[in-house]
C-alpha positions in Angstrom: 0.0 0.0 0.0 2.9 2.3 0.8 4.3 1.7 -2.7 1.1 2.6 -4.4 0.9 5.8 -2.3 4.5 6.7 -3.3 3.8 6.0 -6.9 0.7 8.3 -6.9 2.6 11.0 -5.0 5.5 10.9 -7.4 3.1 11.2 -10.4 1.3 14.1 -8.8 4.6 15.9 -8.1 5.8 15.2 -11.7 2.6 16.6 -13.2 2.7 19.7 -11.0 6.4 20.4 -11.9 5.7 19.9 -15.6 2.7 22.2 -15.4 4.6 24.8 -13.4 7.5 25.1 -15.8 5.5 24.6 -19.1 2.3 26.5 -18.3 2.9 29.3 -20.8 3.5 26.8 -23.6 0.4 24.8 -22.6 -1.8 27.9 -22.5 -0.4 29.0 -25.9 -1.2 25.6 -27.3 -4.7 25.7 -25.9 -5.3 29.2 -27.3 -4.1 28.1 -30.8 -6.1 24.9 -30.6 -9.5 26.3 -29.5 -9.1 30.0 -30.1 -9.2 32.9 -27.7 -12.4 33.6 -25.9 -14.1 36.9 -26.6 -15.0 38.9 -23.5 -18.8 39.5 -23.1 -20.1 43.0 -23.3 -20.7 44.8 -20.0 -24.5 45.1 -19.6 -24.2 48.2 -17.5 -22.5 50.1 -20.3 -24.4 52.7 -22.4 -25.7 51.2 -25.6 -24.5 47.7 -24.8 -26.4 44.9 -26.6 -27.1 41.6 -25.1 -28.5 40.5 -21.8 -29.7 43.0 -19.2 -30.5 42.4 -15.6 -34.2 41.5 -16.3 -33.5 38.9 -19.0 -34.2 35.4 -17.8 -31.3 33.2 -18.4 -33.1 29.8 -18.3 -36.6 29.4 -19.5 -38.6 26.3 -20.4 -39.8 26.3 -24.0 -43.5 26.9 -24.2 -45.9 25.5 -26.9 -47.7 27.9 -29.1 -51.0 27.9 -27.1 -49.2 28.3 -23.8 -50.3 25.1 -22.2 -48.0 22.1 -21.8 -48.8 18.9 -23.7 -50.3 16.1 -21.6 -47.2 14.0 -22.1 -45.0 16.8 -20.7 -47.0 17.4 -17.5 -47.7 13.8 -16.4 -45.1 11.0 -16.0 -45.6 8.0 -18.2 -47.2 4.9 -16.9 
């Protein structure tokens, strides 16, 4: 059991040392691979488009008549 703990500890130390010394290269590779993220607009800015404080983030889709279908409101069986 001690050998297994030492193996896991040595792997964790090796990975952390690798990440510490190569983090700039890793981040540069990730930026090139997936592209840089664009920053969202500040909703408090004048003339900013997008979400405001009253916009619901998560809403359930509603059917056209506004009432849920019977299969959606009651469990099967």
